[in-house]
C-alpha positions in Angstrom: 136.3 223.6 82.7 136.7 221.5 85.6 135.2 217.6 86.4 131.9 219.0 88.2 130.9 221.5 85.6 131.5 218.8 82.9 129.2 216.5 85.2 126.8 218.9 85.3 126.4 219.7 81.3 126.2 215.5 80.4 123.1 215.6 83.9 121.3 217.9 81.0 122.5 216.1 77.7 121.1 212.9 79.5 117.5 214.6 80.4 117.4 216.0 76.5 117.8 212.3 75.6 115.5 211.5 78.0 113.2 213.9 76.5 113.4 213.5 72.7 113.0 209.1 73.4 109.9 209.4 75.4 108.6 212.8 73.6 105.2 210.6 73.1 104.2 210.1 76.8 105.8 214.0 77.3 103.7 216.8 77.4 105.3 220.3 76.8 104.8 224.2 77.2 106.2 227.1 76.1 109.2 224.7 76.0 110.4 225.5 79.1 107.7 223.0 81.1 107.8 219.5 80.7 105.4 217.4 82.4 105.1 213.2 82.3 102.2 211.6 84.0 103.2 208.5 85.6 100.4 206.1 86.9 102.8 204.2 89.3 102.8 207.6 91.4 98.8 207.7 91.3 98.8 204.0 92.7 101.7 204.9 95.9 99.6 207.0 96.7 96.1 205.2 96.6 98.0 202.7 98.3 99.7 204.5 101.5 96.1 206.7 102.0 94.0 203.1 102.2 96.7 201.5 104.3 95.3 203.9 107.3 93.4 206.6 106.5 92.0 207.4 110.4 95.7 207.5 111.5 96.7 210.2 108.4 93.6 212.0 108.9 94.7 212.2 113.0 98.1 213.4 111.2 97.3 215.7 109.0 94.8 217.6 111.4 98.2 218.4 113.9 99.7 219.6 109.9 97.2 221.6 109.9 97.3 223.9 113.3 101.0 223.7 112.5 101.0 225.0 108.9 98.6 227.9 110.3 101.3 228.5 113.2 104.0 229.1 110.2 101.5 231.2 108.4 101.3 233.8 111.2 105.2 233.2 112.0 105.6 234.0 108.3 103.8 236.9 108.1 105.8 238.2 111.3 109.3 237.2 109.8 108.6 239.6 106.5 106.6 242.5 108.2 109.7 242.9 110.1 112.2 242.4 107.4 110.4 244.9 105.6 110.7 247.4 108.6 114.1 246.5 108.4 114.3 247.5 105.3 112.4 250.5 105.6 114.2 252.0 108.1 117.6 251.5 106.6 118.6 248.5 109.3 119.1 246.2 106.8 121.1 247.4 103.2 120.6 244.8 101.0 117.7 242.7 99.7 116.3 240.5 102.4 114.9 237.9 100.2 117.2 236.3 97.7 116.3 233.7 95.2 117.9 230.0 96.0 119.8 229.0 92.7 121.7 226.0 91.0 125.5 226.7 90.0 127.6 225.0 87.4 130.0 225.8 90.2 131.6 223.2 92.9 131.5 226.3 95.1 128.7 228.4 96.7 128.6 232.4 96.0 126.0 235.2 97.3 124.4 237.8 94.7 122.3 240.4 95.4 119.7 239.0 94.7 120.1 235.5 94.9 122.2 232.4 96.6 123.9 230.4 94.5 124.6 226.4 95.7 126.4 223.7 94.1 124.3 222.2 91.4 124.2 218.5 93.0 123.5 220.1 96.1 120.9 221.9 94.7 119.1 219.4 92.7 119.0 216.7 95.7 117.7 219.5 98.4 114.9 220.5 95.8 113.8 216.9 95.6 113.7 216.2 99.2 111.5 219.3 99.7 109.7 218.9 96.5 108.4 215.0 95.5 107.6 214.8 99.7 105.5 218.3 99.6 103.2 216.9 96.5 103.3 212.8 97.5 101.6 214.5 100.5 99.0 216.4 99.3 98.5 213.4 97.1 98.0 211.1 100.1 95.7 214.1 102.0 93.2 214.0 99.3 92.5 210.3 99.0 92.3 209.9 102.7 88.8 212.2 101.6 88.1 210.0 98.4 89.1 213.0 96.1 90.3 212.0 93.0 93.8 212.9 91.1 93.2 214.0 88.1 96.8 213.7 87.0 100.4 213.1 89.2 104.1 212.5 88.1 107.4 214.6 87.4 107.6 217.4 85.9 110.8 219.5 84.8 110.4 223.7 84.0 113.3 224.9 82.8 115.9 223.1 84.9 114.1 223.1 88.0 113.1 219.1 88.4 110.0 218.2 90.6 107.1 216.1 91.0 103.3 217.3 90.8 99.8 215.7 92.2 97.0 217.6 90.9 93.8 216.8 92.7 90.2 217.5 90.7 89.9 221.0 92.0 85.9 220.6 91.5 85.7 218.3 94.2 87.7 219.7 96.5 85.8 222.7 96.1 82.7 220.5 97.3 84.1 218.8 100.3 83.9 220.4 104.3 86.7 223.2 105.0 88.3 220.4 107.3 89.0 218.5 104.3 90.5 221.2 102.1 92.8 222.5 105.0 94.0 219.2 105.2 95.2 219.0 101.6 96.3 222.4 101.6 98.5 222.6 104.4 99.8 218.8 103.9 102.6 220.2 101.6 103.9 222.2 104.6 103.2 220.1 106.8 105.8 217.7 105.4 108.8 220.3 104.9 108.5 221.4 108.2 108.7 218.0 109.0 111.4 217.0 106.8 113.4 220.4 108.1 113.1 218.7 111.9 114.7 215.1 110.4 117.3 217.1 109.3 118.2 218.7 112.7 117.6 215.2 114.5 120.3 213.8 112.3 122.6 216.6 112.9 122.4 216.2 116.4 122.1 212.4 117.3 124.1 211.2 114.2 126.1 213.3 112.4 127.7 215.9 115.4 128.3 212.8 117.3 130.7 211.1 115.1 132.2 214.6 113.4 133.4 216.0 116.6 135.8 214.8 118.9 135.9 215.4 122.2 137.8 218.1 123.8 137.2 221.5 122.6 139.8 224.3 121.2 139.9 227.8 122.6 139.7 230.2 120.3 139.2 233.4 122.5 140.1 234.3 125.5 139.2 238.2 126.9 141.6 240.2 128.0 141.5 240.7 132.1 139.0 237.5 132.3 138.9 234.6 135.0 140.2 232.4 131.7 143.3 234.6 131.0 143.9 235.1 135.0 144.0 231.8 134.9 146.6 232.0 132.1 144.7 230.2 129.7 146.2 230.4 126.2 144.6 230.8 123.1 144.0 227.4 120.7 144.7 225.3 124.1 142.9 221.8 123.8 140.7 221.1 126.9 139.6 217.6 127.2 138.5 217.7 130.9 136.8 219.9 133.5 136.2 219.2 136.9 137.8 215.9 136.5 134.7 215.3 133.9 135.6 214.4 130.0 134.5 217.5 127.6 131.8 216.4 125.3 130.0 219.2 123.7 126.6 218.4 121.9 125.1 219.9 118.7 122.6 222.1 121.1 124.9 223.3 123.5 127.2 224.1 119.8 124.7 226.0 118.7 124.4 228.3 121.6 126.1 231.9 121.2 127.8 230.6 125.0 128.4 227.5 126.7 129.5 226.8 130.3 130.2 223.0 130.2 126.5 223.0 131.4 126.8 219.2 130.5 129.7 218.2 132.7 129.0 220.9 135.5 125.7 221.6 135.4 124.4 225.6 135.7 127.3 228.0 136.3 128.0 230.1 139.1 129.1 233.5 140.0 132.1 232.2 142.4 132.6 228.9 141.8 136.1 227.1 140.3 136.4 224.9 137.2 139.1 223.0 137.3 140.5 222.5 133.3 143.0 220.1 131.8 144.6 220.7 129.0 145.8 217.8 126.2 149.0 217.9 128.0 147.5 217.2 130.7 148.3 220.8 132.2 145.7 222.1 134.9 144.0 225.5 134.9 141.8 227.0 138.2 139.2 229.7 136.8 137.0 231.4 139.1 133.8 232.3 137.4 133.0 236.3 138.0 130.3 238.1 137.2 129.2 240.2 134.2 126.1 241.9 133.3 125.0 240.4 136.5 125.6 237.5 134.1 128.7 234.1 135.2 131.6 235.2 133.4 134.3 233.0 132.3 135.5 234.9 129.2 136.1 231.9 126.8 134.9 231.7 123.5 135.6 227.4 122.3 134.7 225.5 119.3 134.9 221.8 119.1 137.5 219.2 117.3 136.6 218.1 114.1 137.2 214.8 112.7 139.1 214.0 109.4 135.9 212.7 108.4 135.2 214.7 105.1 132.0 211.9 104.4 130.3 213.0 108.2 131.3 216.9 107.4 129.9 217.1 103.9 126.8 215.3 104.9 126.6 217.8 107.5 126.4 220.8 105.5 123.7 219.2 103.0 121.7 218.5 106.3 122.3 221.9 106.9 120.9 223.2 103.7 118.6 221.0 104.0 117.0 221.9 107.6 117.4 225.8 106.0 116.0 225.4 102.9 113.1 222.9 103.4 111.9 225.2 106.8 112.0 228.6 104.4 110.2 226.9 101.8 107.6 225.7 104.4 107.5 229.2 105.8 107.3 230.8 102.0 104.8 228.3 100.8 102.0 229.1 103.8 102.3 233.3 103.5 98.7 234.5 102.3 98.9 234.7 99.0 97.3 233.5 95.9 99.0 231.2 94.4 100.7 229.0 97.5 99.1 226.8 99.8 98.8 229.6 102.1 96.8 231.2 99.8 94.6 228.8 98.9 94.0 228.2 103.0 93.5 232.0 103.6 90.7 231.7 101.1 88.7 229.1 102.9 89.2 230.3 105.9 87.5 233.6 104.6 84.6 232.0 102.6 83.8 229.9 105.8 84.0 232.4 108.6 83.3 236.5 106.9 81.1 235.2 103.4 80.0 238.5 103.0 83.9 240.1 102.8 85.7 236.9 101.9 86.8 238.4 98.5 87.8 241.6 100.2 89.7 240.4 102.8 91.6 238.5 100.1 92.4 241.1 97.9 93.8 243.4 100.6 95.5 240.5 102.8 97.1 239.2 99.0 98.2 242.5 97.9 99.8 243.8 101.2 102.0 240.2 101.4 102.7 240.6 97.8 103.9 244.3 98.9 105.9 243.4 101.5 108.0 240.5 99.6 108.5 243.3 96.6 109.9 245.1 99.6 112.0 242.4 101.0 113.2 242.3 97.4 113.8 245.4 96.3 113.4 248.0 99.0 116.7 247.9 100.1 118.1 249.2 96.8 115.1 251.8 96.0 116.1 253.4 100.1 119.6 253.7 99.4 119.1 256.0 96.1 117.2 258.6 99.0 
């Protein structure tokens, strides 16, 4: 057993000790759900909500728009994925659970993505805790009581909970309901945005050195005709030092636009490699587009901390976005289900129950298709 696995076991041992020592203040249900209510979080939420309620109301009004757009986008994604599963274009589950692993290595199973435990715990914490606190702040700016606030442990899933007074919330206007229901998703989207910004403007510039390494040269391409070999490290183009930005890096291709502008057919590019050798490449045309004929990658530094931070932030970005979109799907227990219920009861009160039943059933069906559809299709 390696040190990583031992650390996970010790963590659960410590959790067990805390649960035992604090057992009189901990509520439990079915031996898998443990809740510790505390007034400190409630006071913190009150203090934040009271400091500038007009700002928070404006802030969460924007959140309602963004969250509803996330709902529409989520419905589009699961509809498209379900179609691809049924048509056979996708041959494995299009929806997978993200689960912790006691191993330090990430792995992918048939129905799950298993990530290292400590990475999983940190990401879950950065998703769930702000999510619940945001619900609480949105509730308190409109004077809705919080029945309970605290920490919880569902099996091995850590998290927080904020429980607004449902009866009081039900009597509030539609705008208030939407702000409360959309607040968690909104802050998850903002978390994903912060992760992207940190990657682009903090981590990436430190992690990757100037220059790029050529990893593929297409046969008979302008780069090939200029004599550029695979593995060459280019440091300049047209007398400009090559610096790859994150935006350029995540594009499917990049033609050094930051250094030479938008490439044009017939344009000459003069490259200099790390040994001082120059290569003159004349851009030609392929499919009516400028064609250079190379693939390249930025050169990473040996900074292990920033490399691990980049991997973590990418996971936080992906998972926080995924949780936000999933949570806004119009399905009963999710925040998206609460939003759809409130909207249907406001604008189509006579048909609200029927609309909810149809939409919730359809959403649930699409999720089942994503999860199990490829297995069923593969049997035929």
